[in-house]
N, C-alpha and C positions, 0 to 999 in steps of 0.2 A: 503495499498501502504506500500511494505518494502521498504528501503531505497535500498538495492541490489535489485532487480527486478528476480525470480525463474519462473523458467516452470515448468509443471508434467511432469514423466518421459511415463503416457498417450499420452503427446504431441509430445511427441520427439518417440515414439514411430509410430506413426501419418508419422513424415516425410520419417524412418527411412524405413517403409511398404513401399512405396509411391514410391518407389528408386528402392524397391525389388518386384516392380511389374512390373519396366521396363529393367527388369536384373541387377542389381545393388546388389550389398552383400551389407549386412550394415558395412563387416571389410570394405570393400574399398571407401565407405561413410567416417565413421571409421575414417581413414589413410587419405584422404584429410583431412579433417577437423582439424586433430590433436589431435582427443580425444584422447583418451588410449581408448580398450574395458574394462575395469573395471571401469570403470565412466556406464555403463550401470546400474550397484545395484544400483548407487544415489537413491534416496527414489527424488530427484527433482536436478534439473539442475543449473546456473548461464544461465540467460540470453542470457549472447555473447557467450554461448557453444551452445543453439540452433540457435543463426545466424551464427557461422559457418560451424551448420549443415547445415541452407538450404543453405548455399552459398555452400558445398560439392555440397547437393546432385544434385541443379545444372547442374554445371561445369556436376562432373562425370553421367547423365545422357544425357545434352547436347540437353534438355526440354527448352526453349523457354513461356513453359506456363506449368513449374511444379507444383510451388506451383498452380495456379486457378486446375490445374489436383489431388491434393494433395485435398485439400478443398473440393474438391465438394460430394467428396466420403470417408465424415468423418462418422461416426455413436456416437451411447452409447457410445462404450471404447476408443470414442477420449477428452471425457465431463468427465469416471469416474464413483466419486460417482457422482455425477453434472448431474448426466444423467436417473437417478431416481427419485429428486425429476421432473427434467424438463416432464418423461412422465406423473405424475400426477396434473401437473398444468390446471387449468380451461380453459385457454388462448396461444394465441403462447405472448400476449402483457403479460403474467404473468411469462411467459417462457421465457426470454428476462428477464423480471427485478431480476427474482434466478438466470442466470448469471449476472448479473450484481450482486447482493450478496454476487455470492460465488467466482466467478469468479477466487480466487485467487489461487484455489484450485485447477481447470488448470493449467495458468499461470497471474503469472502478473509488465507480459511486455507489457501490454497495457488495454485499459477500451474503456467502451461500452456508449454511454450517446443514450436515446431515446429523441428527438421532434415533439414532437405530433403538426401536424394539422390540418388542418379543412375538410378535406378524406383519407389524408394517413401521415406517420411518417418516421421519419424517422430512424435508424437505424446505429450510424456512433461509430468509430472506433478510438481512440486517444490511438495510438503506445506509447507504452513508452523503448525507447531501451537502452541499457548498456553503455559500451562504445564506441561500434562496432555501426556502422551503419545496419540497420534492411535491410535483405535483403526486395527487391520488394517482390521478390514473396513470404515471409510472411503477408505480409500485403493481397495479391488476397488470398492467402490460405484462411485466417482470417474471407474476404465479402466472398466468398464460401459456406467456414463455416458454415456463418450464415445462404443461403439460403439451402444447404442441410440439413443444422439444423433443417430451417421452415418447407421444404416439411417431416422428420422425421418427428416431433413432428406434423406435423396435418394430416397425413395420406392421402396430399392430395399437389399436380403439383405446387405449389407455383410457384410466376410469378413474383416478383418484375418488378416497374414502371416505376425506373430506378434507376443503381450502376452508382458512378461516385468512381475515385480514385484522392487521389491529388496528385499524382507521375502518371512518362510518362505512357506512351503504352510499353510492355513486349516481348509481343509473338504478332499473330495471330491475328486480332480482331476476324476471321471465330470461334474461343476457346471461347475465350468472350462472344462471344454468346452461344455460345454452352451449357459454364453452366451457365448460366442469360437468356437464354433468353429473353432477352431486350435490350434497351437503351444507351450501356456503352458509357462514355467519362475521362475523360483524364485529370490527370494537374490544379483541383479541387480547392475549396477549406477547401474540406476535405473527408476525405474518408468514404461511408457511402450507406446504401440500404433503397430504396427507397422504405416500404410494406404499403400496403389500407389497413384501418385503418377496414375496418369489415373482410378484413387477421387475422391481430391483433385483433379484441374479438372475431372474434368465437369460440362459447365452442368446445376445444377440447372433446374428446371421449376417451377416457384415465382420464378421470379428478376425481381426487378421495382425496376431501378432509383429510381424513382422513391416508391414506395411504399418504399425501406429510407430512401434522403435523408428520408423524414419521420419513419420510426421512427430511425433513428443522433440526430434532434433530441432527440428524446424522449426516448431514455434520455441523451444529454447534456446533459437539463434533472435527472432523475432524477437523473443519478451528482452535479454541482457540487451540489443538493437536499441531497443525501447526505453531501457534503464537507459543505459552509457547518453545518449540522446540527451537527455533534461540536463537544464543547467541547474545546477547542488545550489547558486550561488546563493538567489532571491528564497528557494524552498528554505535554504538553513536561516538566513539570513532574519526573516518570520518565525520561524520557530527557535532561533535567538527570545528573540522580542518578548516572545509572547510567553517564555517558560522565565526569563530574568529574572520575574514579579516572586516566581515559588521558588530562586533558591538559582545558585552560579550553575548557570545547565553543565553536560559533559560531551561528550562527543560519542556514546558507552548508549547515553542517553533519545544523542539528535539521531542513531542507527536504527533503535527501536521505537525511535515516530516514525521514522523512515522505511519501515520494513526490511529493513539488511542486517546482514552481520556490519559488524565495527572490524571486520577489518574488508569486506564488502564495497563502502561507506570511503574507509581511506584508498584501497584502492582506488576510488572512483573521484575521491577530490585529490588525487594526486595527479589522475589525468589534466582536471580542468582548473589546475593550476592553484587550488584552494587549502587554504589551512582555516582548522579548527579557533583556534584559537588567536588568527590573526580578522577571523569574521566575531570571535567573543568581542573581540577588545575594541572594533566597531559600534556595536550592539549598545557598549556598557556605556563610550565614548559620549556617541548621538544622545546616550538617554539619561548622563550625566551632567552635559553643556547644556542640554533641555527643563532641568529639575534646574538643577542650578541659577538658569536665568531665569524660570520663568513661574517658578512657587516660590516660596520663604519655608521652605524647611528646615530644618539644621544639614547644615554639611558634615556635617559626623554621618547625620541617618539615611541621608542619602547615599554617600559609600556605601555606610551598611547595605542599603537593598540593595545595590550594584556588587557586594559578592565580593568588597573591602573589610575585612577584619577588622582592620585598623583605622584609623585619619589620615595615620605617616602615610601605608600607603596607597591613598586613596591622593592622595595628597604628590607622591611622587605621581601617580601616571595621570593625572590632574595636567601636572606641569609640562609629561612628556607632551601628552591633547594642544593644550594652548600656548603652550610658553610660560606661565601664571596659571599664580593662584585661584581659589576657587572662589573667594572672598570676591580674587582682582572682576573674575570673567564675573559675578553676578553685579558687582561695584561697576562695571561698564553698559550691562543691558540694561537697568538701571535708569541710569544715565540717557539713556537714546530711547526710553521708552517715554 
């Protein structure tokens, strides 16, 4: 998981195609969402972009069941390279595990969890929204897509035992029944699909271990390329700034926030010419200069809040940053106010 969730264009196109099937052109949806058409050329979108797209598509189509209908017809194109892996998996349970492993290639705006039971297992979806709260259509589309995916990969009319949502019902109950063909409950503890273990563990007709290995290697390379291509500095700076009030951040904590091992983070930082201590020093400097100039807090308290155990170490750091003392910086700011 990255600090800023993103989504692949295959999922963006799934939303736009669903709107087009209802007679709403891409340009109209994008305009209502406030997204420039040129952004369709990007490889991935920030998660808030697609949240705006879902909201706009539901608004333009005036369809209270838009998310359900969009998710119910997803196919291999919506899963991009991951679809090849799924087709060669030995079972539906194994295919779901592959989605969990490589989900980031589709979207990291959420994660799947499998909770195994004696006769059936839950496939639970945990959304990871950005600054904007997810549209309920996004959640409904994901669960509808889980069922559509199960039917596609097994080549069987899979019927869940139960489907539930943590959110309230937003469309006609008849459409939920058409999509899922099972009992549907709302305002529950989590959103998920309950599938029979016999369905999950039945051998799949297209299972091919040799082909699966080849697809694994390709997907792994794509995942590594995606991680390597992302600039770390803005993400690390933003995380350090948020983390500073809670105590002095460490590289181990940063790696955990990024979902990486410390060794992998160190390797990627080295490749991008970054130093964690330098990024931390920049964040402490910016926070210190602002607090000293624009608040009346005691200077020692400011230093302590930024991880300086002694006033003398804060004073030395401040002199290194500005060439003067904190008091001189505050006096200068007050004189200019």
